[in-house]
C-alpha positions in Angstrom: 10.0 15.2 -14.4 7.8 18.0 -15.5 5.2 19.4 -13.2 2.8 19.4 -16.2 2.9 15.6 -16.6 0.6 12.9 -15.1 2.4 11.4 -12.1 3.6 7.8 -12.4 2.6 5.1 -9.9 6.1 5.3 -8.5 5.8 9.1 -8.0 2.4 8.6 -6.4 3.9 6.0 -4.0 6.6 8.6 -3.0 4.0 11.3 -2.5 1.9 9.0 -0.3 4.8 8.8 2.1 4.7 12.6 2.5 1.1 12.8 3.7 0.3 12.1 7.3 -2.3 13.5 9.7 -5.6 14.3 8.1 -5.0 12.1 5.1 -8.6 10.8 5.4 -9.7 14.1 3.9 -7.6 13.6 0.7 -10.6 12.4 -1.4 -12.4 15.7 -0.6 -9.5 17.8 -1.9 -9.1 15.6 -5.0 -12.9 15.6 -5.7 -13.2 11.9 -5.5 -16.7 10.6 -4.5 -16.0 6.9 -4.6 -15.7 5.1 -1.3 -12.5 3.1 -0.8 -12.2 0.2 1.6 -8.5 -0.8 1.4 -6.7 -2.7 4.2 -3.1 -1.8 5.0 -0.9 1.0 6.3 -1.7 4.7 6.0 0.8 5.1 3.1 -0.8 2.1 1.3 -4.3 3.6 1.7 -3.1 7.1 0.5 -1.4 5.4 -2.5 -4.7 3.8 -3.5 -6.6 7.1 -3.1 -4.0 8.8 -5.3 -4.1 6.0 -7.9 -7.9 6.3 -8.0 -7.6 10.1 -8.5 -5.1 9.4 -11.4 -7.4 7.0 -13.1 -10.5 9.1 -12.7 -9.1 12.6 -13.3 -6.0 11.9 -15.4 -4.6 15.2 -14.1 -1.1 16.6 -13.8 1.4 16.7 -10.9 0.8 20.5 -10.7 -2.9 19.9 -9.9 -2.1 17.3 -7.3 0.4 19.6 -5.6 -2.2 22.4 -5.7 -4.8 20.1 -4.0 -2.2 19.3 -1.3 -1.5 23.0 -0.9 -5.2 23.8 -0.5 -5.4 21.2 2.3 -2.6 22.8 4.3 -4.8 23.5 7.4 -6.5 20.0 7.5 -3.7 17.7 6.3 -0.1 17.4 7.2 2.1 17.2 4.1 5.9 17.2 4.3 6.6 19.7 1.5 10.3 19.7 2.1 10.4 16.0 1.5 8.4 16.5 -1.7 10.9 19.1 -2.8 13.8 16.8 -2.2 12.2 13.9 -4.0 11.1 15.8 -7.1 13.4 18.7 -7.2 10.8 21.4 -7.2 11.5 24.7 -5.7 9.5 26.0 -2.8 7.6 28.4 -4.9 6.3 25.6 -7.2 5.2 23.6 -4.2 3.2 26.5 -2.8 1.2 27.1 -6.1 
């Protein structure tokens, strides 16, 4: 997968599993103003936030990874797991 493509729902699901503490701030870093009231696990809620971002913004994986990088002090993201899942090198994940 190219970093310049729009992530699929499956890729978004995988990314959701890499985000933990501070995930509630994800809409801020993705510039989403819509309120979401979804029941379920943390991963399921993150998945819905990312799907909303995808529908609203229609942006690339690169911009999603950049937003996650910008949140490095407020959100816990397992970048090593992202690298393993998608095959990106560390320098790409730290845009």
